[in-house]
VEXLUMNU-943426 format. One line per field, with one value per atom (N, C-alpha, C): residue number from 1; residue in three letters; atom name; x, y, z. Coordinates in steps of 0.001 Angstrom, whole numbers, padded with zeros to 6 digits. Example, Ala and Ser with C-alpha at 12.3 -4.5 7.8 and 13.67 -1.06 7.14 Angstrom:
// VEXLUMNU-943426
n <- c(1|1|1|2|2|2)
res <- c(ala|ala|ala|ser|ser|ser)
atom <- c(N|CA|C|N|CA|C)
xx <- c(013190|012300|013200|012850|013670|012900)
yy <- c(-005690|-004500|-003300|-002250|-001060|000030)
zz <- c(007800|007800|007800|007080|007140|007870)
//
This chain:
// VEXLUMNU-943426
n <- c(1|1|1|2|2|2|3|3|3|4|4|4|5|5|5|6|6|6|7|7|7|8|8|8|9|9|9|10|10|10|11|11|11|12|12|12|13|13|13|14|14|14|15|15|15|16|16|16|17|17|17|18|18|18|19|19|19|20|20|20|21|21|21|22|22|22|23|23|23|24|24|24|25|25|25|26|26|26|27|27|27|28|28|28|29|29|29|30|30|30|31|31|31|32|32|32|33|33|33|34|34|34|35|35|35|36|36|36|37|37|37|38|38|38|39|39|39|40|40|40|41|41|41|42|42|42|43|43|43|44|44|44|45|45|45|46|46|46|47|47|47|48|48|48|49|49|49|50|50|50|51|51|51|52|52|52|53|53|53|54|54|54|55|55|55|56|56|56|57|57|57|58|58|58|59|59|59|60|60|60|61|61|61|62|62|62|63|63|63|64|64|64|65|65|65|66|66|66|67|67|67|68|68|68|69|69|69|70|70|70|71|71|71|72|72|72|73|73|73|74|74|74|75|75|75|76|76|76|77|77|77|78|78|78|79|79|79|80|80|80|81|81|81|82|82|82|83|83|83|84|84|84|85|85|85|86|86|86|87|87|87|88|88|88|89|89|89|90|90|90|91|91|91|92|92|92|93|93|93|94|94|94|95|95|95|96|96|96|97|97|97|98|98|98|99|99|99|100|100|100|101|101|101|102|102|102|103|103|103|104|104|104|105|105|105|106|106|106|107|107|107|108|108|108|109|109|109|110|110|110|111|111|111|112|112|112|113|113|113|114|114|114|115|115|115|116|116|116|117|117|117|118|118|118|119|119|119|120|120|120|121|121|121|122|122|122|123|123|123|124|124|124|125|125|125|126|126|126|127|127|127|128|128|128|129|129|129|130|130|130|131|131|131|132|132|132|133|133|133|134|134|134|135|135|135|136|136|136|137|137|137|138|138|138|139|139|139|140|140|140|141|141|141|142|142|142|143|143|143|144|144|144|145|145|145|146|146|146|147|147|147|148|148|148|149|149|149|150|150|150|151|151|151|152|152|152|153|153|153|154|154|154|155|155|155|156|156|156|157|157|157|158|158|158|159|159|159|160|160|160|161|161|161|162|162|162|163|163|163|164|164|164|165|165|165|166|166|166|167|167|167|168|168|168|169|169|169|170|170|170|171|171|171|172|172|172|173|173|173|174|174|174|175|175|175|176|176|176|177|177|177|178|178|178|179|179|179|180|180|180|181|181|181|182|182|182|183|183|183|184|184|184|185|185|185|186|186|186|187|187|187|188|188|188|189|189|189|190|190|190|191|191|191|192|192|192|193|193|193|194|194|194|195|195|195|196|196|196|197|197|197|198|198|198|199|199|199|200|200|200|201|201|201|202|202|202|203|203|203|204|204|204|205|205|205|206|206|206|207|207|207|208|208|208|209|209|209|210|210|210|211|211|211|212|212|212|213|213|213|214|214|214|215|215|215|216|216|216|217|217|217|218|218|218|219|219|219|220|220|220|221|221|221|222|222|222|223|223|223|224|224|224|225|225|225|226|226|226|227|227|227|228|228|228|229|229|229|230|230|230|231|231|231|232|232|232|233|233|233|234|234|234|235|235|235|236|236|236|237|237|237|238|238|238|239|239|239|240|240|240|241|241|241|242|242|242|243|243|243|244|244|244|245|245|245|246|246|246|247|247|247|248|248|248|249|249|249|250|250|250|251|251|251|252|252|252|253|253|253|254|254|254|255|255|255|256|256|256|257|257|257|258|258|258|259|259|259|260|260|260|261|261|261|262|262|262|263|263|263|264|264|264|265|265|265|266|266|266|267|267|267|268|268|268|269|269|269|270|270|270|271|271|271)
res <- c(met|met|met|ser|ser|ser|ser|ser|ser|thr|thr|thr|leu|leu|leu|ile|ile|ile|ser|ser|ser|asp|asp|asp|arg|arg|arg|val|val|val|arg|arg|arg|ile|ile|ile|glu|glu|glu|ile|ile|ile|asn|asn|asn|asp|asp|asp|ser|ser|ser|ile|ile|ile|ala|ala|ala|his|his|his|val|val|val|phe|phe|phe|leu|leu|leu|ala|ala|ala|arg|arg|arg|pro|pro|pro|glu|glu|glu|lys|lys|lys|his|his|his|asn|asn|asn|gly|gly|gly|met|met|met|asp|asp|asp|met|met|met|pro|pro|pro|met|met|met|leu|leu|leu|gln|gln|gln|ala|ala|ala|val|val|val|ile|ile|ile|thr|thr|thr|ala|ala|ala|ala|ala|ala|lys|lys|lys|lys|lys|lys|met|met|met|ala|ala|ala|ala|ala|ala|asn|asn|asn|lys|lys|lys|glu|glu|glu|ile|ile|ile|arg|arg|arg|ala|ala|ala|val|val|val|val|val|val|leu|leu|leu|ser|ser|ser|gly|gly|gly|asp|asp|asp|gly|gly|gly|pro|pro|pro|ser|ser|ser|phe|phe|phe|cys|cys|cys|ala|ala|ala|gly|gly|gly|leu|leu|leu|asp|asp|asp|phe|phe|phe|lys|lys|lys|thr|thr|thr|val|val|val|met|met|met|gly|gly|gly|gln|gln|gln|pro|pro|pro|ala|ala|ala|lys|lys|lys|ala|ala|ala|ala|ala|ala|leu|leu|leu|ala|ala|ala|tyr|tyr|tyr|ser|ser|ser|gln|gln|gln|leu|leu|leu|trp|trp|trp|trp|trp|trp|pro|pro|pro|met|met|met|arg|arg|arg|asn|asn|asn|asp|asp|asp|phe|phe|phe|gln|gln|gln|ser|ser|ser|trp|trp|trp|ser|ser|ser|ile|ile|ile|ala|ala|ala|trp|trp|trp|arg|arg|arg|ser|ser|ser|val|val|val|gly|gly|gly|val|val|val|pro|pro|pro|val|val|val|ile|ile|ile|ala|ala|ala|ala|ala|ala|ile|ile|ile|his|his|his|gly|gly|gly|asn|asn|asn|cys|cys|cys|phe|phe|phe|gly|gly|gly|ala|ala|ala|gly|gly|gly|ile|ile|ile|gln|gln|gln|leu|leu|leu|ala|ala|ala|met|met|met|gly|gly|gly|ala|ala|ala|asp|asp|asp|ile|ile|ile|arg|arg|arg|val|val|val|ser|ser|ser|thr|thr|thr|ala|ala|ala|asp|asp|asp|ala|ala|ala|lys|lys|lys|ile|ile|ile|ser|ser|ser|ile|ile|ile|met|met|met|glu|glu|glu|ala|ala|ala|lys|lys|lys|trp|trp|trp|gly|gly|gly|leu|leu|leu|ile|ile|ile|pro|pro|pro|asp|asp|asp|met|met|met|gly|gly|gly|gly|gly|gly|val|val|val|ala|ala|ala|leu|leu|leu|met|met|met|arg|arg|arg|glu|glu|glu|leu|leu|leu|leu|leu|leu|arg|arg|arg|ile|ile|ile|asp|asp|asp|val|val|val|ala|ala|ala|lys|lys|lys|glu|glu|glu|leu|leu|leu|thr|thr|thr|leu|leu|leu|thr|thr|thr|gly|gly|gly|arg|arg|arg|ile|ile|ile|val|val|val|ser|ser|ser|gly|gly|gly|gln|gln|gln|gln|gln|gln|ala|ala|ala|ala|ala|ala|glu|glu|glu|leu|leu|leu|gly|gly|gly|leu|leu|leu|val|val|val|thr|thr|thr|his|his|his|val|val|val|his|his|his|asn|asn|asn|asp|asp|asp|pro|pro|pro|val|val|val|ala|ala|ala|lys|lys|lys|ala|ala|ala|leu|leu|leu|glu|glu|glu|leu|leu|leu|ala|ala|ala|asn|asn|asn|glu|glu|glu|ile|ile|ile|ala|ala|ala|thr|thr|thr|arg|arg|arg|ser|ser|ser|pro|pro|pro|asp|asp|asp|ser|ser|ser|val|val|val|ala|ala|ala|ala|ala|ala|ala|ala|ala|lys|lys|lys|phe|phe|phe|leu|leu|leu|leu|leu|leu|gln|gln|gln|glu|glu|glu|gly|gly|gly|trp|trp|trp|his|his|his|gly|gly|gly|asn|asn|asn|glu|glu|glu|asp|asp|asp|glu|glu|glu|thr|thr|thr|leu|leu|leu|thr|thr|thr|ser|ser|ser|glu|glu|glu|arg|arg|arg|arg|arg|arg|trp|trp|trp|gln|gln|gln|arg|arg|arg|arg|arg|arg|ile|ile|ile|met|met|met|leu|leu|leu|gly|gly|gly|lys|lys|lys|asn|asn|asn|gln|gln|gln|arg|arg|arg|ile|ile|ile|ala|ala|ala|val|val|val|lys|lys|lys|gly|gly|gly|asn|asn|asn|ser|ser|ser|thr|thr|thr|lys|lys|lys|glu|glu|glu|glu|glu|glu|pro|pro|pro|val|val|val|phe|phe|phe|asp|asp|asp|ser|ser|ser|arg|arg|arg|arg|arg|arg|val|val|val|lys|lys|lys)
atom <- c(N|CA|C|N|CA|C|N|CA|C|N|CA|C|N|CA|C|N|CA|C|N|CA|C|N|CA|C|N|CA|C|N|CA|C|N|CA|C|N|CA|C|N|CA|C|N|CA|C|N|CA|C|N|CA|C|N|CA|C|N|CA|C|N|CA|C|N|CA|C|N|CA|C|N|CA|C|N|CA|C|N|CA|C|N|CA|C|N|CA|C|N|CA|C|N|CA|C|N|CA|C|N|CA|C|N|CA|C|N|CA|C|N|CA|C|N|CA|C|N|CA|C|N|CA|C|N|CA|C|N|CA|C|N|CA|C|N|CA|C|N|CA|C|N|CA|C|N|CA|C|N|CA|C|N|CA|C|N|CA|C|N|CA|C|N|CA|C|N|CA|C|N|CA|C|N|CA|C|N|CA|C|N|CA|C|N|CA|C|N|CA|C|N|CA|C|N|CA|C|N|CA|C|N|CA|C|N|CA|C|N|CA|C|N|CA|C|N|CA|C|N|CA|C|N|CA|C|N|CA|C|N|CA|C|N|CA|C|N|CA|C|N|CA|C|N|CA|C|N|CA|C|N|CA|C|N|CA|C|N|CA|C|N|CA|C|N|CA|C|N|CA|C|N|CA|C|N|CA|C|N|CA|C|N|CA|C|N|CA|C|N|CA|C|N|CA|C|N|CA|C|N|CA|C|N|CA|C|N|CA|C|N|CA|C|N|CA|C|N|CA|C|N|CA|C|N|CA|C|N|CA|C|N|CA|C|N|CA|C|N|CA|C|N|CA|C|N|CA|C|N|CA|C|N|CA|C|N|CA|C|N|CA|C|N|CA|C|N|CA|C|N|CA|C|N|CA|C|N|CA|C|N|CA|C|N|CA|C|N|CA|C|N|CA|C|N|CA|C|N|CA|C|N|CA|C|N|CA|C|N|CA|C|N|CA|C|N|CA|C|N|CA|C|N|CA|C|N|CA|C|N|CA|C|N|CA|C|N|CA|C|N|CA|C|N|CA|C|N|CA|C|N|CA|C|N|CA|C|N|CA|C|N|CA|C|N|CA|C|N|CA|C|N|CA|C|N|CA|C|N|CA|C|N|CA|C|N|CA|C|N|CA|C|N|CA|C|N|CA|C|N|CA|C|N|CA|C|N|CA|C|N|CA|C|N|CA|C|N|CA|C|N|CA|C|N|CA|C|N|CA|C|N|CA|C|N|CA|C|N|CA|C|N|CA|C|N|CA|C|N|CA|C|N|CA|C|N|CA|C|N|CA|C|N|CA|C|N|CA|C|N|CA|C|N|CA|C|N|CA|C|N|CA|C|N|CA|C|N|CA|C|N|CA|C|N|CA|C|N|CA|C|N|CA|C|N|CA|C|N|CA|C|N|CA|C|N|CA|C|N|CA|C|N|CA|C|N|CA|C|N|CA|C|N|CA|C|N|CA|C|N|CA|C|N|CA|C|N|CA|C|N|CA|C|N|CA|C|N|CA|C|N|CA|C|N|CA|C|N|CA|C|N|CA|C|N|CA|C|N|CA|C|N|CA|C|N|CA|C|N|CA|C|N|CA|C|N|CA|C|N|CA|C|N|CA|C|N|CA|C|N|CA|C|N|CA|C|N|CA|C|N|CA|C|N|CA|C|N|CA|C|N|CA|C|N|CA|C|N|CA|C|N|CA|C|N|CA|C|N|CA|C|N|CA|C|N|CA|C|N|CA|C|N|CA|C|N|CA|C|N|CA|C|N|CA|C|N|CA|C|N|CA|C|N|CA|C|N|CA|C|N|CA|C|N|CA|C|N|CA|C|N|CA|C|N|CA|C|N|CA|C|N|CA|C|N|CA|C|N|CA|C|N|CA|C|N|CA|C|N|CA|C|N|CA|C|N|CA|C|N|CA|C|N|CA|C|N|CA|C|N|CA|C|N|CA|C|N|CA|C|N|CA|C|N|CA|C|N|CA|C|N|CA|C|N|CA|C|N|CA|C|N|CA|C|N|CA|C|N|CA|C|N|CA|C|N|CA|C|N|CA|C|N|CA|C|N|CA|C|N|CA|C|N|CA|C|N|CA|C|N|CA|C|N|CA|C|N|CA|C|N|CA|C|N|CA|C|N|CA|C|N|CA|C|N|CA|C)
xx <- c(020117|020800|022415|023007|024340|025045|026413|026892|028278|028803|029982|030796|031872|032593|033551|033434|033986|035581|035650|036747|036028|036930|036485|035604|035440|034936|033275|033129|031904|031342|030266|029832|028312|028226|026952|026138|024994|023976|022823|022833|021473|020594|019296|018305|017042|016582|015199|015546|016496|016839|017186|017081|017237|018638|019677|021053|020961|021781|021819|023183|023844|025110|025471|026218|026481|027662|027744|029095|029187|030493|030900|032120|032076|032957|032370|031571|030426|031225|032510|033317|033617|033875|034009|032898|031572|030391|030605|031149|031096|031893|032841|033564|034602|034585|035204|036580|037390|038892|039079|040475|040582|040321|040405|039842|038372|037533|036156|035842|036431|036208|036398|037405|037510|036583|036197|035236|033837|033335|031955|032173|033404|033174|033171|033938|033949|032513|031688|030355|029626|029508|028838|029003|030267|030616|029945|030066|029551|028074|027380|025855|025506|026265|026110|026255|027021|027224|026212|025570|024826|023401|022973|021723|020492|020959|019716|019128|019762|019307|018253|017483|016235|016160|016931|016974|018411|019005|019637|019496|019883|019604|020936|021083|022420|022248|023105|022850|024202|024318|025433|025398|026435|026190|026424|025913|026091|025413|025966|025229|024851|025538|025461|025396|024945|024758|026460|026714|028212|028310|029436|029742|030648|030843|031850|033292|034019|035610|036104|036861|037598|038878|038999|040043|041291|041339|042357|043034|042250|042980|043511|042867|043481|044644|044651|045772|046984|046722|047664|048549|048170|048721|049329|050235|050673|051000|051541|051545|050459|049494|048120|047406|047518|046689|047305|048366|048830|048466|048581|047992|046558|045829|044320|044085|045047|045005|045077|046066|046330|045350|044255|043056|042299|042538|041817|042423|043465|044004|043626|042842|042495|041471|041438|040451|039344|039239|037908|037429|036483|035835|036769|037094|037919|037096|038038|037314|036463|036811|035997|034664|034438|033241|032495|033281|032754|031926|032609|031886|030220|030121|028472|027990|028536|028111|027960|029029|028952|027526|026664|025396|024528|024610|023751|023766|024902|025172|024541|024131|023543|021970|021811|020432|019216|019327|018088|018115|016982|016724|017761|018379|019386|018599|018348|017672|018646|018864|019665|018800|019070|018496|019432|019032|019887|019366|020501|020217|021542|021424|022432|023122|024489|025080|025316|024947|025094|025542|027108|027731|028738|028786|029726|029803|030840|030775|029320|028918|027763|026561|026194|024978|025372|026551|026972|026645|027032|026780|025348|024325|023060|022544|022990|022261|022570|023609|023994|022862|022150|021075|019822|018829|017654|016644|016517|015668|016354|015924|016732|015341|015719|014676|015407|014970|015861|014786|015537|014998|014650|013634|013477|014475|015015|016075|017583|017910|019039|019736|020974|021834|022539|021896|022468|022995|024248|024769|025589|025653|026677|027835|028584|029619|030831|031131|032788|033190|032105|032376|033073|032890|033487|034995|035215|036753|037531|036709|037127|037121|036425|036282|034902|034783|033551|033177|031895|031431|032288|032942|033576|033806|032455|032291|030884|030755|029663|028374|028793|027604|026812|027333|026499|025798|026524|025755|024545|024605|023299|022473|022979|022012|021017|021548|020924|019246|019317|017953|017192|017668|016866|016483|017457|017052|017142|016124|016471|017754|018205|019691|019996|018849|019156|019298|018476|018477|019909|020164|021642|022805|022659|023700|023779|022638|022557|023132|022429|023140|024788|025182|026317|027341|027045|027770|027837|026865|026796|027206|026992|027483|026563|025422|024373|024000|023787|023107|021647|020928|019637|019032|017840|017389|016915|016613|016144|014613|013954|012716|012880|013617|014049|014376|015408|016067|014598|013698|012636|011678|011585|010905|011781|012863|013845|013904|013426|013642|014869|015740|016971|016946|015538|015097|013840|013716|012431|011350|011718|010567|011324|010506|010915|010186|011101|010463|011199|010610|011436|012214|012066|012926|013109|014394|014271|015097|015386|015967|014534|013708|012568|011671|011689|010872|011605|012987|013687|013644|013327|013060|011663|010754|009342|009203|009924|010024|010849|011927|012463|011775|010993|009807|008720|008356|007461|007885|009052|009518|009869|010380|010605|009483|008388|007058|007128|007935|007914|008955|008842|009932|011271|012392|013588|014162|013676|014179|013529|012273|011628|012086|012416|012772|014170|015041|016367|016332|015606|015313|014653|013733|013175|014159|014888|016015|016988|017585|018441|017755|016611|015952|015822|015200|014930|016516|017603|018920|019251|019150|019428|018622|017320|016388|015741|016200|015685|016165|017273|017903|018146|017893|018310|017093|017266|016249|015114|014333|012939|013563|014077|014439|015469|016334|017250|016363|015523|014847|013805|013185|012357|013111|014165|015552|015671|016031|016268|015080|013938|012783|012680|012782|012479|013437|014831|015812|015764|015194|015100|013774|012753|011606|011842|012635|013180|013731|014581|015383|014686|013415|012738|011333|010811|009607|009611|008717|008615|009703|010299|011493|010884|011419|010863|010088|010760|010279|009287|009040|007790|006684|007162|005861|005318|006264|005863|005041|005406|004498|003112|003018|001720|000946|001505|000725|000229|001001|000649|-000631|-000562|-001965|-003077|-002801|-004021|-004705|-003712|-003974|-004287|-004059|-004128|-003317|-002177|-001059|000042|000757|002035|002999|003573|004531|005812|006487|007816|008846|009556|010536|011766|012207|013779|014524|015914|017244|016997|017454|017685|018476|017974|018877|019221|018637|019065|020344|020889|022042|022624)
yy <- c(-030722|-029925|-029940|-028564|-028450|-028177|-028721|-028392|-027868|-026894|-026210|-026034|-026562|-026574|-025427|-024320|-023100|-023360|-024282|-024811|-025926|-026252|-027159|-026464|-025307|-024377|-023766|-024086|-023301|-024316|-024721|-025218|-024674|-024882|-024214|-025411|-025412|-026257|-025590|-025553|-024802|-026071|-025776|-026603|-025647|-025846|-025101|-023704|-023189|-021750|-021151|-022160|-021526|-022172|-020991|-021363|-021733|-022653|-023094|-022946|-022041|-022036|-022370|-023202|-023827|-023691|-023026|-023127|-024596|-025127|-026542|-026761|-026237|-026415|-027201|-028090|-028369|-028841|-029474|-029818|-028725|-027607|-026303|-025349|-025905|-025017|-024012|-024296|-023322|-021825|-021991|-020892|-020540|-019156|-018468|-018499|-018970|-018713|-018159|-017929|-017052|-017770|-019029|-019823|-019589|-019746|-019727|-017944|-017024|-015535|-015517|-015970|-015864|-016723|-017982|-018640|-018062|-017262|-016823|-015709|-014970|-013673|-014092|-015090|-015645|-016391|-016809|-017579|-016195|-014893|-013966|-013343|-013285|-012691|-013673|-015049|-015782|-015754|-015694|-015385|-014146|-013091|-011753|-011757|-012778|-012716|-013779|-014573|-015655|-015071|-014894|-014258|-015096|-016433|-017328|-017664|-017519|-017837|-016749|-017459|-016551|-016237|-016824|-016527|-017501|-017085|-017665|-017995|-019138|-019591|-019676|-019269|-019286|-020028|-021091|-022187|-022690|-023508|-024024|-025478|-026261|-027593|-027879|-029160|-029540|-029062|-028570|-028338|-026563|-025903|-024426|-023668|-022420|-021768|-021188|-020424|-019945|-019588|-020090|-019791|-018698|-017829|-016598|-016973|-015734|-015998|-017244|-017935|-019001|-018421|-017846|-016832|-017838|-018919|-020185|-020322|-020804|-021084|-019745|-018661|-017340|-016828|-016842|-016236|-017375|-018692|-019691|-019513|-018400|-018214|-016734|-016260|-014892|-014006|-014587|-013732|-013406|-014487|-014153|-013328|-013614|-012648|-011163|-010989|-009633|-009073|-009682|-009224|-008975|-009811|-009572|-007930|-007885|-006865|-005522|-005714|-004357|-003891|-004636|-004269|-003214|-002849|-001891|-000610|-000593|000743|000954|000095|000226|001158|002151|003279|002975|001412|001005|-000224|-000652|-001711|-002872|-003603|-004662|-005924|-007232|-008420|-008846|-008525|-008718|-008077|-006870|-006251|-006918|-007365|-007882|-009360|-009846|-011060|-011174|-009975|-009733|-008747|-007673|-006466|-006916|-008266|-008484|-009056|-009596|-009953|-009263|-007965|-006819|-006604|-006911|-006772|-007973|-008907|-010032|-009542|-009715|-009221|-010086|-010790|-011826|-011689|-012041|-012210|-012983|-013048|-013612|-014050|-015319|-015591|-016627|-016121|-016823|-017924|-019004|-019962|-020571|-019888|-019988|-020999|-021767|-022770|-022764|-023473|-023525|-022286|-022286|-021025|-020072|-018857|-017552|-016307|-016574|-015501|-014835|-013368|-012476|-012356|-012922|-013116|-013740|-014669|-015302|-014629|-013829|-012785|-011806|-011270|-010355|-010791|-012014|-012597|-012915|-013157|-013228|-011909|-011042|-009361|-009102|-009636|-009306|-009693|-010815|-011471|-010469|-010729|-009914|-010225|-011556|-012021|-013138|-013163|-014422|-014975|-016281|-017527|-018029|-018240|-018882|-019981|-021015|-021916|-021049|-021460|-020615|-020636|-021791|-022134|-021814|-021246|-020854|-019871|-019949|-018808|-017889|-016389|-015406|-014483|-013889|-012748|-011967|-010617|-009628|-009729|-010884|-011042|-010475|-009499|-008959|-008323|-008013|-007373|-008462|-009716|-010616|-010559|-010489|-010490|-008863|-007770|-006673|-005888|-006381|-005625|-005067|-004430|-003936|-004802|-004778|-005295|-004674|-005174|-004642|-005213|-006129|-006896|-006283|-005043|-004446|-004466|-004751|-005127|-003837|-002858|-001615|-001014|-000870|-000711|-001546|-002680|-003584|-003715|-003358|-003765|-002273|-001219|000062|-000029|-001144|-001297|-002319|-002848|-004134|-003642|-002803|-002596|-000920|-000688|000533|000718|002024|002151|001651|001795|001534|000106|-000430|-002218|-002791|-001921|-002277|-002137|-001047|-000783|-001762|-002026|-002994|-004206|-005122|-006323|-005923|-004875|-005001|-004575|-003965|-003583|-005041|-005580|-006803|-007938|-008081|-009416|-010468|-010098|-010913|-012047|-013229|-014311|-014131|-014230|-014263|-015454|-015957|-017082|-016647|-017458|-017099|-016310|-016884|-016300|-014914|-014641|-013222|-012333|-012870|-012030|-011905|-012530|-012221|-011100|-011134|-010135|-008798|-008566|-007499|-007103|-007866|-007374|-008048|-008655|-009099|-010271|-011076|-012214|-011882|-012466|-012144|-012982|-014595|-015541|-016592|-017124|-018309|-019604|-020663|-021818|-022929|-024192|-025071|-025854|-025671|-026133|-024729|-023963|-022691|-022762|-024061|-024080|-024238|-025205|-025362|-024097|-023181|-022019|-020943|-021181|-020131|-020589|-021634|-022242|-022056|-021982|-021502|-020456|-019414|-017765|-017746|-018536|-018272|-018604|-019631|-020172|-019164|-018683|-017686|-016290|-015912|-014662|-015095|-016334|-016540|-016580|-016410|-016232|-014847|-013783|-012507|-012310|-011198|-010838|-010556|-011196|-011362|-009684|-008915|-007821|-006771|-007045|-006169|-006817|-007840|-008229|-007864|-007541|-007075|-005522|-004984|-003567|-003191|-003716|-003543|-003602|-004678|-004805|-003744|-003264|-002413|-000891|-000619|000491|000769|-000343|-000342|-000242|-000793|-000586|000770|001578|002817|003980|003560|004685|004494|003474|003393|004385|005009|005804|007067|007246|008534|009553|010914|011830|011850|012286|012057|012313|013548|013676|012597|012025|011036|009659|009405|008244|008380|009292|009665|009591|010084|009992|008442|007732|006365|005513|005925|004980|005505|006707|006945|006232|005973|005434|004033|003285|001926|001633|002399|002239|002164|003228|003305|001903|001647|000487|-000959|-000845|-002292|-001933|-001002|-000482|-000673|-001432|-002049|-002842|-003516|-004413|-005755|-006589|-008122|-008598|-008716|-009521|-008600|-007335|-006579|-006836|-006874|-007193|-008813|-009633|-010885|-010919|-010125|-010049|-009622|-008609|-008035|-009065|-009737|-010695|-011845|-012285|-013213|-012859|-011703|-010930|-011181|-010733|-010644|-012381|-013141|-014392|-015205|-014854|-015760|-017008|-016986|-018079|-017692|-018825|-018577|-018117|-016853|-016379|-017070|-017176|-017816|-016584|-016207|-015071|-015510|-014303|-014351|-014294|-014420|-014181|-012777|-012562|-011290|-010415|-009165|-008219|-006980|-006828|-005851|-006265|-005647|-005927|-004657)
zz <- c(014800|015696|015166|015489|015264|016525|016676|018122|017697|018502|018359|019728|019765|021143|021099|021706|021824|022347|023299|024226|025003|025911|026895|028115|028097|028869|028508|027095|026758|025309|025275|024065|023463|022378|021817|020966|021391|020413|019780|018579|017816|017488|017986|017498|016912|015824|015334|015516|015427|015365|016786|017754|019029|019480|019930|020206|022039|022368|023602|024032|024615|025066|026689|026676|028187|028605|029966|030560|030957|030665|030661|031623|032912|033574|035054|035106|036046|037408|037332|038341|039293|038741|039468|039640|039584|039588|038514|037328|036380|036800|037900|038261|036960|036821|035600|035960|034938|034863|033737|033123|032210|030686|030517|029223|029095|030314|030262|029913|030511|030094|028632|027972|026518|025746|026323|025398|025508|026593|026765|025829|025775|024835|023465|022959|021527|021239|022306|022045|021774|022541|022280|020921|020552|019162|018120|018287|017373|017300|018066|018375|017548|017819|017278|015727|015427|013983|013237|013851|013369|012965|011761|011449|011351|011542|011447|012701|013886|015263|015532|016509|016851|018523|019274|020574|021105|022153|022873|024401|024522|026184|026970|027770|028591|029708|030096|031278|031603|032845|033228|033363|032955|033377|034629|035247|036520|037526|038874|039979|039874|039297|039378|038090|037872|036756|036531|037723|037522|038969|039799|041008|041241|039931|040049|039698|039962|039507|040320|039679|040407|040893|042016|042301|042487|043227|043149|041736|040911|039588|038914|039056|038214|039080|040554|041084|041060|040713|040564|039445|038484|037076|037343|037982|038315|037095|036218|034911|034229|033976|033366|034289|035626|036662|036283|036352|036351|034974|033695|032573|032626|033285|033464|034295|035482|036332|035215|034530|033669|032799|032621|031776|032710|033718|034431|034094|033401|033098|031312|030834|029323|029233|028203|028099|027646|027093|026613|027338|027022|027604|027289|028947|028934|028635|028699|028619|029703|030988|032233|032039|031296|031107|030019|029066|027843|028130|029326|029789|029823|030171|030322|029528|029154|028130|026807|026330|025044|024559|025396|025107|024659|025188|024566|023078|022703|021062|020294|020955|020083|019715|018588|018180|018303|019317|019362|021204|021555|023033|023662|024537|025444|026814|027244|028284|029381|030380|031264|031996|032215|033036|034222|035544|036630|037670|037879|039118|039720|041168|041969|042368|042520|042842|041569|041851|040719|041499|041638|042610|041556|041998|041381|039812|039382|037926|037308|037990|037656|037386|038426|038233|037360|037063|036184|034703|034532|033110|032976|034046|033776|033852|034336|034121|032645|031937|030574|029605|030145|029441|029489|028541|028465|029640|029653|030769|031513|032600|033611|034238|034123|034733|035692|037184|038065|038825|039343|040404|041588|042394|043634|044687|044728|045726|045030|044022|043600|044705|044759|045619|044673|044966|044201|044913|044544|045280|044122|044425|044171|045140|044901|045918|046235|045226|045350|046743|047567|048630|049446|049488|050289|050009|048776|048469|048659|049061|049199|047913|047224|045670|045520|044066|043759|042440|042075|040983|039551|038729|037811|036435|036229|035257|034283|034316|033852|034549|036072|036869|037243|037479|037707|036539|035033|034084|033975|034344|034128|035259|036475|037477|037662|036920|037156|036491|035316|034892|035473|036518|037278|038572|039443|040737|041021|042266|042709|043348|043376|043768|045313|046188|047481|047560|046585|046771|046102|045223|044436|045345|046081|047221|048309|048705|049630|049644|048184|047857|047781|046915|046660|047890|048855|050044|051119|051223|052068|051547|050161|049489|049797|050258|050945|049867|050199|049361|049384|048425|048244|047303|047723|047028|045570|044511|043328|043449|044457|044796|045335|046265|046694|045667|044798|043640|042654|042605|041608|042308|043756|044348|044438|044330|044101|042850|041727|040388|039637|040395|039751|038782|039167|038331|037445|036582|035760|035996|036119|036315|037334|038245|038995|038402|038028|037592|037990|038222|038705|037748|036420|035457|034412|034931|034305|032646|032253|031072|030122|030513|029672|029681|030741|030745|029738|029758|029079|027457|027249|025777|025280|026389|025995|025483|026468|025892|024813|024457|023275|022134|022102|020971|020826|021857|021595|020949|021348|020594|019150|019049|017704|016550|017194|016011|015547|016145|015628|014593|013968|012892|013606|013234|013768|013632|012712|012627|013598|013866|015044|016343|016482|017863|018032|017138|017279|017411|016595|016849|018247|018645|019904|021083|021021|021898|022024|020808|020795|021228|020779|021274|022562|023228|024706|025484|024811|025628|025566|024276|024026|024790|024821|025113|026573|027089|028601|029708|029407|030395|029464|028419|027589|028283|027719|027758|026920|026795|026100|024538|024047|022774|022356|023154|022575|022539|023348|023330|021739|021679|020538|019295|019168|018023|017775|018852|018679|018070|018586|018160|016781|016218|014764|014111|014562|013717|013695|014481|014454|013791|013845|013127|011510|011146|009708|009242|010122|009565|009336|010043|009856|008895|008859|008314|006861|006347|004776|004455|005305|004907|004756|004258|003982|005218|006276|007283|007886|007952|008278|007137|005892|004980|005348|005632|005946|007238|008146|009359|009096|008279|007898|007055|006032|005225|006372|007288|008281|009001|009273|009935|009263|007701|006860|006605|006457|006082|007043|008149|009341|009394|008684|008541|009210|009890|010324|009572|010021|008859|009060|007907|008099|007359|008399|008066|007740|006935|006328|007446|007118|007910|008535|009757|010505|009763|009420|008662|009591|010462|011542|012637|012599|013718|014636)
//
């Protein structure tokens, strides 16, 4: 096992090609402050650059996954808060949006394991993952309405893939807290499990038996094609298939099916 400390806010452990990214501010229920924001973005970049990992599990130390933005800490540093506010005028993706969206550029499945409180920035981080596993009693909320705000950390770009628009509007406009079980029934959560990390690792190891190139290409294809028109989606399908067909890992997969032996894949080449 290898371990990397991004900062005192985030650490990464890699075991048998599965990376586990921990939010590490348990005394604050992993409330997001500016150091955690930057550490999460750095972690996503490191995971995107690592061609040896096969999956990422996101979880939180302590009693909660992530209780959202730590307003008290952030607003207690006026200069840094003002600089953060200025990002709303950036003509490109800002750091707050990268908090969640950056995980979509990671060429392996990212699985969020949710427990305790998952509010605001927390659920937007979880929505940036490809799959979400939650305890039944987790408390989940798109909570920005409580603070007189709107979701602005990639939330709408992500929730449109998961929720009907009427459900998304209701959750956003009310800021209501729902349980993990209710979130699953609404489509916001993929699986409910009493040990979400164990379930996440089970899924990660199952996916790791497939070609890392086909896994990456499939993830990116689905993200590109899910809301494109028919021609755009078919074009994307052809492009990604060209990138992996007859490549080394595809040949390994074919051989494994022929010999009935467990394939041993090469490093991921698709990014």
